C-alpha positions in Angstrom: 6.7 0.8 -27.3 4.9 1.6 -30.5 2.8 4.7 -31.2 -0.4 2.6 -31.2 0.3 1.1 -27.8 1.1 4.5 -26.4 -2.1 5.9 -27.8 -4.1 3.0 -26.2 -2.5 3.6 -22.8 -3.4 7.3 -23.0 -7.0 6.4 -23.7 -7.0 3.9 -20.8 -5.6 6.7 -18.5 -8.4 9.0 -19.6 -10.9 6.2 -19.0 -9.8 5.7 -15.4 -9.9 9.4 -14.7 -13.5 9.6 -16.1 -14.5 6.6 -14.1 -13.1 8.2 -11.0 -15.0 11.4 -11.7 -18.2 9.3 -11.9 -17.5 7.4 -8.7 -17.2 10.6 -6.8 -20.9 10.5 -6.2 -20.5 7.5 -3.9 -18.3 9.5 -1.5 -20.1 11.3 1.3 -18.0 13.8 3.3 -17.8 13.2 7.0 -15.1 15.8 7.8 -13.6 17.8 5.0 -10.6 19.7 6.3 -8.9 19.9 2.9 -8.7 23.7 3.2 -6.0 23.1 5.7 -3.7 21.6 3.0 -0.9 23.9 2.2 1.5 24.0 -0.8 4.2 21.4 -0.4 2.3 19.3 2.2 2.9 15.6 2.1 -0.4 13.7 1.9 -1.5 10.2 2.7 -4.5 8.6 0.9 -6.1 5.4 2.2 -9.2 3.3 2.1 -10.3 1.1 5.1 -13.1 -0.9 6.5 -13.3 -1.9 10.2 -9.7 -1.0 11.1 -10.4 1.0 14.2 -7.8 -1.0 16.3 -5.0 -0.1 13.8 -5.8 3.5 13.1 -4.1 5.2 16.1 -0.7 3.7 15.4 -1.1 4.2 11.6 -1.6 7.9 12.1 1.2 8.2 14.7 3.7 6.4 12.4 3.1 8.7 9.4 2.8 11.8 11.5 6.2 11.0 13.0 7.6 10.6 9.5 6.3 14.1 8.5 2.9 13.5 6.8 0.9 16.7 7.0 -2.6 15.5 6.1 -4.6 12.3 5.7 -7.4 11.8 3.2 -9.3 8.7 4.1 -12.2 6.7 2.7 -14.3 4.6 5.0 -16.1 1.7 3.3 -19.1 1.4 5.6 -17.2 0.5 8.9 -19.2 -0.3 12.0 -16.4 -0.6 14.6 -16.0 3.0 15.5 -13.1 3.8 13.2 -15.0 6.4 11.2 -16.0 8.3 14.4 -12.4 8.1 15.7 -11.0 9.6 12.4 -13.6 12.3 12.3 -12.1 13.8 15.5 -8.6 13.9 14.2 -7.5 17.4 13.3 -5.3 16.5 10.3 -7.8 14.0 8.7 -10.3 14.6 5.9 -12.8 11.7 5.8 -15.3 10.4 3.4 -17.6 7.4 3.8 -19.3 5.2 1.2 -21.6 2.2 1.2 -20.5 1.6 -2.4 -19.1 -1.7 -3.7 -15.3 -1.9 -3.0 -15.1 -4.4 -5.9 -17.0 -2.2 -8.4 -14.8 0.8 -7.4 -11.8 -1.4 -8.6 -11.0 -2.2 -5.0 -11.0 1.4 -3.9 -8.8 2.7 -6.7 -11.6 4.8 -8.3 -12.3 6.5 -5.0 -8.7 7.5 -4.3 -8.1 8.4 -8.0 -10.9 11.0 -7.6 -9.6 12.4 -4.3 -6.1 12.6 -5.8 -7.4 14.3 -8.9 -9.1 16.9 -6.8 -6.7 17.5 -4.0 -3.3 16.0 -4.7 -2.0 18.0 -7.7 1.6 19.1 -7.1 1.9 17.2 -3.8 4.0 14.2 -2.9 1.3 11.6 -2.1 1.6 8.3 -0.3 -1.1 5.7 -0.9 -1.1 3.0 1.8 -3.4 0.7 3.7 -3.7 1.0 7.6 -1.5 -2.2 7.8 1.3 -0.9 5.6 4.3 1.0 7.0 6.8 2.6 4.6 10.5 2.0 5.4 13.0 3.9 3.2 16.7 4.6 3.3 17.8 6.5 6.4 14.2 6.5 7.7 15.6 6.1 11.2 17.3 9.5 11.0 15.6 11.4 8.2 11.9 12.4 7.8 9.9 11.7 4.7 10.5 15.3 3.6 14.2 14.6 3.2 13.4 11.8 0.8 10.9 13.8 -1.3 13.3 16.8 -1.4 16.0 14.5 -2.7 13.6 13.0 -5.3 12.6 16.5 -6.4 16.3 17.5 -6.7 16.9 14.4 -8.8 13.9 15.0 -11.0 12.4 11.7 -9.9 8.6 11.6 -9.7 7.8 8.2 -8.3 9.3 5.9 -5.6 8.9 2.1 -5.5 8.6 -0.2 -2.6 8.3 -3.9 -2.2 5.5 -5.2 0.0 7.1 -7.3 2.7 4.7 -9.6 4.6 5.5 -9.6 8.3 4.4 -12.3 10.7 4.9 -13.6 14.3 7.0 -16.6 15.4 4.3 -19.1 16.2 0.6 -19.0 15.7 -0.7 -15.6 14.5 -3.4 -15.6 17.1 -1.1 -16.3 20.1 -0.4 -12.7 21.0 -3.3 -10.2 21.0 -2.6 -6.9 19.3 -3.4 -3.8 21.4 -4.7 -0.5 20.2 -1.8 2.1 19.8 0.8 -0.7 19.6 3.5 -1.0 17.0 2.5 -4.2 15.1 6.1 -5.0 14.4 6.5 -5.8 18.1 4.4 -8.9 17.3 4.8 -9.5 13.6 8.6 -9.1 13.5 9.6 -11.9 11.1 9.7 -12.1 7.3 10.9 -14.2 4.4 14.3 -13.0 3.1 14.1 -15.0 -0.1 11.5 -16.9 -2.1 10.7 -14.1 -4.5 10.2 -14.0 -8.3 10.5 -10.9 -10.4 9.6 -10.3 -14.0 8.8 -7.3 -16.1 5.3 -6.3 -17.2 6.0 -5.2 -20.7 2.7 -3.4 -21.2 3.0 -1.0 -18.2 6.8 -1.3 -17.7 6.6 -2.1 -14.0 8.2 -5.1 -12.3 5.9 -7.8 -11.0 7.0 -9.4 -7.7 5.5 -12.5 -6.1 6.6 -14.8 -3.3 7.2 -14.6 0.4 5.1 -16.4 3.1 1.8 -16.0 1.2 3.2 -17.9 -1.8 4.9 -20.4 0.5 2.0 -21.1 2.8 -1.2 -20.5 0.7 -0.1 -21.0 -2.9 2.6 -23.7 -2.8 1.3 -25.4 -5.9 0.3 -22.3 -7.8 2.8 -19.6 -6.9 1.7 -17.5 -9.9 -1.6 -16.9 -8.1 0.0 -15.4 -5.1 -0.6 -11.7 -4.5 1.6 -9.1 -6.2 4.2 -7.5 -3.9 5.4 -4.6 -6.2 4.1 -1.2 -5.2 4.6 2.4 -6.3 3.1 4.1 -3.2 4.9 7.5 -3.3 4.3 9.8 -6.3 4.6 13.6 -7.0 1.0 13.7 -8.1 -0.4 15.4 -11.2 -4.1 15.6 -12.0 -3.4 13.8 -15.3 -2.2 10.7 -13.5 -4.2 7.6 -12.5 -3.5 4.4 -10.7 -4.4 1.3 -12.7 -4.4 -1.5 -10.2 -4.0 -0.7 -6.5 -0.6 0.9 -6.3 1.0 -1.9 -8.4 1.0 0.3 -11.5 0.1 3.8 -12.6 -0.2 5.8 -15.8 1.6 7.5 -17.5 3.8 4.4 -18.0 7.0 6.2 -17.2 6.1 6.4 -13.5 6.4 2.7 -13.3 10.1 2.8 -14.0 11.2 2.8 -10.4 14.2 0.5 -11.1 17.4 0.9 -13.2 17.3 -0.8 -16.5 21.1 -0.5 -17.1 22.5 -2.5 -14.2 22.6 0.1 -11.5 20.2 0.6 -8.6 17.6 3.2 -8.0 16.6 4.2 -4.4 13.6 2.1 -3.2 11.8 1.2 0.0 9.8 -1.5 1.6 6.2 -1.5 2.9 6.2 -3.6 6.1 2.8 -5.4 5.7 1.4 -6.3 9.1 -1.8 -8.1 8.0 -1.0 -11.3 10.0 -1.9 -10.4 13.6 -4.5 -12.1 15.8 -7.2 -9.8 14.2 -6.6 -11.5 10.9 -8.9 -14.5 11.3 -12.0 -12.3 11.9 -11.0 -10.0 9.1 -10.5 -12.8 6.7 -13.9 -14.4 7.5 -15.6 -11.0 7.0 -13.9 -10.4 3.7 -14.6 -13.9 2.5 -18.3 -13.4 3.2 -18.4 -10.0 1.5 -16.7 -11.3 -1.7 -15.4 -7.8 -2.5 -11.8 -8.8 -3.3 -10.0 -9.7 -6.5 -10.9 -12.9 -8.5 -13.9 -13.8 -6.4 -11.8 -13.5 -3.2 -9.6 -16.5 -4.1 -6.9 -15.0 -1.9 -9.1 -15.1 1.1 -10.3 -18.6 0.3 -6.7 -19.7 0.4 -6.2 -17.9 3.7 -9.1 -19.7 5.2 -7.9 -23.0 4.0 -4.3 -22.5 4.9 -4.8 -21.2 8.4 -7.7 -23.5 9.5 -5.3 -26.2 10.8 -2.0 -24.5 11.1 -2.1 -20.7 11.7 1.7 -20.4 11.7 3.7 -18.7 9.0 7.1 -18.9 10.6 9.7 -21.4 9.2 13.4 -22.1 9.9 14.4 -19.7 7.1 12.5 -16.8 8.6 14.4 -13.6 9.4 13.7 -11.3 12.3 13.4 -7.6 11.3 16.0 -5.2 12.6 16.1 -2.1 10.5 16.2 -0.7 6.9 19.9 -1.5 6.6 19.2 -5.1 7.1 16.7 -5.0 4.2 19.3 -3.2 2.0 21.9 -5.9 2.7 19.3 -8.6 1.8 18.6 -6.8 -1.5 15.0 -6.0 -0.6 15.5 -2.3 -0.9 18.2 0.2 -2.1 19.5 3.6 -1.1 20.7 4.1 -4.7 22.9 7.2 -4.9 21.1 8.9 -2.0 23.9 9.3 0.6 
C-alpha cells in the first residue's frame, strides 16, 4: 500500500473517531457501572432492540466463557429488555432514540463507548444472537484464548459468521426465554461460501451460506458479509469501519495467514432464524433502518412468505468446534 493510501486511511480513522465523539450525545445512561471494570477485564459491547427473550441466555453464555462486564446500547426497545438489563450487576446500559442507520448501524455508538472504556482491554463486539465458538472453547475459557493471543503478540481474532437454522419451518418450534438457541437452530451450510480479499482494508470478504442460497440465489454478491473481527485488544486510537467486518488501523484486519499457513480463528454461531424472526423482520422492514434501504429484510420477507424453511439435503448438524475445524470453517492455528 502506498503512502497516499495509508494517509487517507489514517484520516478516515480520525473521522470515525470524531463522528463517534459527536454521537455520544445520543446515548442516555440507564445504569452506569463502568467503575466496576478492572484492569484486564474482558468486555462485551453490543447494541440491541427488542431482544428481551434472547438476553438471559446471551448473558449466561458469555459469563460462562469468562466475560467480566457488558456494555450495552438499547435502541428504544419497548419489550422489557432495557429494564431487565438495568437490573443485571455486571451490565452498564445506555439507551437512545437515535437513528440506527444514521449511527452507521450502531457502529458510532459502540466506537464511542470503546474509545471511552475499552482502552487496554480485550473486547468482544457481538449481537444478542451471536455466540463465539473458538478452539478448545469446550474446555478453556475466553481468558485462555486472550492470554495466548497476548503471548503471541496478536491483537485481533477473526471469526466467520455461521448462519444456524432448524430442520423444517423456522416457526415450528417456539423459542423459550433462557433456552440455548442451538437446541432449535442446530443446522448450518458446510459449503457454498466465496472468499476474496478487500485490498483497501486488507480483510477477507466472505459471502454464502443459507442466506445466499435462499434469499439471493440469482444475486449472490448481494448476500450479507460473513467475515467478522469481533475480538480485539482495544486501543483508543482504533475504530470499527463497518459493523465488525473491518477495522482501522488496517493491520488489525489481517486475521489470516498470507503465506499458506493458518492463523487461529473462530466462528460466530448466528441464531437469527428462530420462530421470533418473522416478527423481527417485519419490524425492521417497516423501520427501514438497515443497510441499502433494508434490501436484506425485503429479501427475507419475500423468501420466507411461502416457504419458511432453510434446511436442505446438504445441511450439516452442529456438533462442536472440532467439527467446524475439520470442515475448514475455523482453525486452531498453532494454539495447542
